[in-house]
C-alpha positions as CSV (number, residue, x, y, z in Angstrom):
1,X,12.1,2.5,-1.7
2,X,9.0,4.0,-0.1
3,X,6.2,6.3,-1.1
4,X,3.7,8.4,0.7
5,X,0.0,7.9,0.1
6,X,-2.1,10.9,0.9
7,X,-5.6,10.0,2.2
8,X,-8.5,12.4,2.8
9,X,-9.4,13.2,6.4
10,X,-12.6,11.7,8.0
11,X,-12.8,8.9,5.5
12,X,-13.2,5.1,5.7
13,X,-10.4,3.4,3.8
14,X,-10.2,-0.2,2.6
15,X,-6.7,-1.6,2.3
16,X,-5.8,-4.8,0.5
17,X,-2.3,-6.4,0.0
18,X,-1.4,-9.0,-2.6
19,X,1.6,-10.9,-3.8
20,X,2.5,-12.3,-7.3
21,X,6.0,-13.5,-6.6
22,X,8.2,-16.5,-5.6
23,X,10.3,-14.3,-3.2
24,X,8.8,-13.3,0.2
25,X,7.3,-9.8,0.0
26,X,6.9,-7.5,2.9
27,X,4.6,-4.4,2.8
28,X,4.9,-2.0,5.8
29,X,2.3,0.8,6.3
30,X,3.5,3.6,8.6
31,X,1.0,6.1,10.0
32,X,2.1,9.7,11.0
33,X,2.2,8.7,14.7
34,X,4.6,5.8,13.9
35,X,2.1,2.9,14.2
36,X,2.8,0.2,11.7
37,X,0.9,-2.5,9.9
38,X,2.9,-5.2,8.2
39,X,1.8,-7.7,5.6
40,X,4.1,-10.5,4.5
41,X,3.8,-13.4,2.2
42,X,4.7,-14.9,-1.2
43,X,3.1,-16.8,-4.1
44,X,1.1,-16.0,-7.2
45,X,-2.3,-14.3,-6.7
46,X,-2.2,-14.4,-2.9
47,X,-4.0,-11.9,-0.7
48,X,-1.6,-11.4,2.2
49,X,-3.8,-9.0,4.2
50,X,-6.6,-6.6,4.3
51,X,-8.2,-4.2,6.8
52,X,-10.5,-1.2,7.1
53,X,-9.7,2.0,9.0
54,X,-11.1,5.5,9.4
55,X,-8.8,8.5,9.0
56,X,-9.0,11.1,11.7
57,X,-11.5,13.9,11.3
58,X,-8.8,16.5,11.6
59,X,-5.0,16.8,11.9
60,X,-3.1,19.8,13.3
61,X,-2.1,21.9,10.3
62,X,-2.9,19.2,7.7
63,X,-5.6,18.6,5.1
64,X,-4.6,15.0,4.5
65,X,-3.5,11.8,6.4
66,X,-0.2,10.6,4.9
67,X,0.7,6.9,5.1
68,X,4.2,5.9,4.3
69,X,4.3,2.6,2.3
70,X,7.6,0.6,2.3
71,X,7.9,-2.5,0.1
72,X,10.7,-5.0,0.4
73,X,11.5,-8.6,-0.8
74,X,13.6,-11.4,0.5
75,X,15.3,-13.9,-1.8
76,X,16.5,-16.0,1.2
77,X,13.1,-17.0,2.7
78,X,12.7,-14.0,4.9
79,X,16.1,-13.8,6.7
80,X,17.1,-10.5,5.0
81,X,15.1,-7.9,3.1
82,X,15.9,-5.6,0.2
83,X,13.8,-2.6,-0.8
84,X,11.8,-3.1,-3.9
85,X,11.4,-0.5,-6.7
86,X,7.9,1.0,-6.4
87,X,5.5,3.0,-8.4
88,X,2.3,4.7,-7.3
89,X,-0.8,5.3,-9.4
90,X,-4.5,6.2,-8.8
91,X,-7.8,5.9,-10.4
92,X,-10.6,8.5,-10.0
93,X,-13.9,7.2,-11.4
94,X,-15.9,9.8,-13.4
95,X,-19.4,8.5,-12.7
96,X,-19.1,7.4,-9.0
97,X,-17.5,9.2,-6.0
98,X,-14.8,6.5,-5.5
99,X,-11.0,6.5,-5.7
100,X,-8.4,3.8,-5.7
101,X,-4.7,4.4,-5.0
102,X,-2.3,1.6,-5.7
103,X,1.4,1.0,-4.9
104,X,3.1,-1.6,-7.0
105,X,6.5,-3.3,-6.3
106,X,9.1,-4.9,-8.5
107,X,11.6,-7.3,-6.9
108,X,13.6,-8.4,-10.0
109,X,14.2,-7.7,-13.6
110,X,11.0,-8.6,-15.4
111,X,9.5,-5.0,-14.9
112,X,6.0,-6.2,-14.4
113,X,5.6,-4.2,-11.1
114,X,3.2,-6.8,-9.7
115,X,5.3,-8.7,-7.2
116,X,3.6,-6.9,-4.3
117,X,0.6,-4.7,-4.5
118,X,-1.3,-2.6,-1.9
119,X,-4.5,-0.8,-2.7
120,X,-6.2,2.0,-0.8
121,X,-9.9,2.5,-1.8
122,X,-12.4,5.0,-0.5
123,X,-15.3,7.2,-1.4
124,X,-14.2,10.6,-2.6
125,X,-15.5,13.6,-0.6
126,X,-18.2,15.2,-2.8
């Protein structure tokens, strides 16, 4: 399953990806123009990637920059992948102009939704 994360225009975004699972996790970020960034790894408490980017200052007919997030896992060491169940949540801090959006994946039955995590953090426009 995949979700869309809606980011504000003209904003610096910090992205971090983590795993907390035995199975190989793959997180694919897809920009509106089709460009992809893929993070892959396994293990408990591992950072499998991070980067910073700046969303465009404007987009024809759009007020946001949508990023598609696809999360998958492999129980056979990375030969084949199955889509994970995902949930998305966000935190808007009341005293500082900062926002965090998280996408959380579940690959099995324990329902902890922490097998793969990707966070998008940025200053909120004031």
